[in-house]
N, C-alpha and C positions, 0 to 999 in steps of 0.2 A: 506675264501670263500665268506663271506658277503661283504667285501670291493671290491674284484674283481668283484662280481656280480653287485654291485651298479655302479661301473665304466662302465661296459658294458651297463647297463640300461641308464646311462647318454649319452653314445654314441648313443644308439638307438633313444633317444629323439632328439639329434642333427641331426642324419641321417634322421629322419622323417621330421624335419624342412626343410632340404635341398630338399627332394623329393617333398614337397608341393610347391616348386617354379615352378613346372610344370604348376600350375594353374595361376601363374603370367604371364608366357609366355616363349617360347623357349629361348629367349635371356637371360632372368633372370636365367633360369636353367643352360644354358651353361656358363654364367659368373661365377656363383657360383661354378660349377665343375672345371673350369679353375683356379679360385682364390684359391680353396683348394689345388690344385696341383702346384700352382705357375707357371702357363702357360699363354702364350699370347693367343689372340683370335684364332690363328691357331691350338691351342691344342697341339703344339709340342715345340715351343720355350720357354725356361725358362724366366720368367719375373715376378718379384714381388711375390705376393701371401701372404698367411697368415704368420705372424711373420716376414715378410721382412720389413726393412733391418737387423733386429736383427739376423736373420738366412738367409743364402743364398737362393735365389729363388729356390723353389721346394724341399727344405730340410725338411721343417716342416712335410709334409705328410709322409716322411720316418720315422721320429722320432715318429710321432703319430701312425702309423701302427705298429711299433715295440712295443710301449707301450701297445697298444690294444692287440696285439698278446701275449704279456707277461701276460696280465690280463686273457686271454682265457686259456693259459697254466696253470696258477696258479689256476684258477677255476676248471679245469679238475683234476689237481693234488689233490686239496683239496677234491673234491668229491670222488676220489678214496681212499684217505687216510681215510676220515670219514667213507666210506663204509666198509673198512677193519677193522677199530677200532670197528665199530658197530657189525660186524660179530664175532669178537674176544670176545667182551663183552657179546654177546648173548649165547656163549657156543655152545655145540653140537646140541642143538635143544630145542624145547618147548614140554612139556607134554600136554599142552593145549594152543591153539593159538586163541586169540580173538582180532580182529583189533579194535583199538580205532576209534572214530569218526574223520574222516579226509576228507578234500576236495579232489575232483578228481585230482586237480592240484598237490597236495602234493604227491599223490600216484603214479603219472606218471612222477615225476621229472627226474628220472634216464634215462629211455628210451626216454623221451622227449628231454633230453639234447643230447643224441646220435644222434637223428634225426636232431636236430638243428645244430649240428656240421657238419653233412653231407650237410645240406642246406647252411651253411656259405661257405663251400668249393665250392659248385656249384655256389653260388652267386658271389664269387670272380672270379672264372673262367669265368663266363658269362660276367661280367661287367668290370673286371680289367685285368686279366691275359691274356686270349685269347678271347677277345670279338668278333673278326672276325669269329670265329668258330661257333658262336651262331646266326649269322645273320649280319645285316648291322652295320658297325662300322665306324664312321667318327670322327676323333680326334677334328676337329673344331666344331662339333655339337653333343655333347654327348646326347642331347635329342632325336636324331634320333634313337639311339640304344635302348633307353628306350621305345620309341613308338613302334618300331618293335617288341620288346620282348612281350609287353603286348597287341599287336593285336592278339596274338595267344591264343586261349581259354585254351589250356592245360597249358600254362605258368601261366596264371591268376589262374587256379585251383591249381597248385603246390604252388604258392605264397600264396593263400588263406589258404590251409591246413597248410603250414609252419607257417604262421602268427598266426593261432589259437594256435598252439603248443608254439610258442614264447611267446604269451601273457598269456597263462596259466602258463608257466614257470615264467614269470615276476610277475604275480599276487602273486604266492606263494613266489617267491624269494624276493620281496620287504618286505613282511610281515616277512619272516624268517630272512632276513638280519637285519632289524631294531630291531627285537626281540633279535637277537644275540648281537647287539650293545647297548642294554639296554633300548630301547624305550617302551617295553611292560611291563609297571609297574603297570597297574590297568585294571579293566574291561573297563573303558572309553578309556584308551589309546589303549587297544586291539581293540576296536570298530573303533577308528580313524585310526589305522594302516590298518585294513581291508578295510575301505573306501578309503584310499590313494592308497593302492595296487590295488583295483578294478578300480578306476578312471584312474590311470596311464596305466593299462593294456588296458582299453577301448580306451583311447586316442591314444595309440600306434596302436591298431588294426585299428581304423578308419583312423588315419593319414597315415598309411602305405598302406591300401587298397584303399583309395580314388583315388590316381593317376592311379593305374592299371585298376580299374573299369571305371574311366573316359576315359581312353585311349581306352579300349575295346569297350565301348559304343559310342565312337566318340565325346565325350564332349570336349576333348582337343586334 
């Protein structure tokens, strides 16, 4: 669970970097989107791309999505397995229940994860699987689809709520994952882990929300 979670956090950081290209300009964002998928400027023709010519044009994104999908599946499977083992170890119930001091993020990891999964599915449908059903879609100019989406106030609101949940999940996830992997060895180490987890969560929130808000308010 720790390893699959860190893989997904690394993906979020890369995804955020790509989204921020909206501030460089439409051409930069479109070039980046086409480069990832190994497409020419028309957004349809296979041409070069990431890992080309080591891999055929347009093949890397398929392998990448498969690996990321596997990480998601393993993360969900790990969560379900750990929940089952926890219930089994707890026995039939408690005579007296007293919650330990925990952060809100840690207490909401399970239901937050379910909502995030629903958001991921919606996000993929919106921008990858059937983008034309959610508004304007131009293969040659991916930035048009992004701008159209975040000109809608309700889309920005959905994105805002989901990013709050994602970053809460990430904040506790980083701390928990690094603790599982042996980094939580002292009070000072624990403090550093908390700072790292908080900083990464804040960076992700600001980085992911900056383009939608800039589009909504007409800055880009």
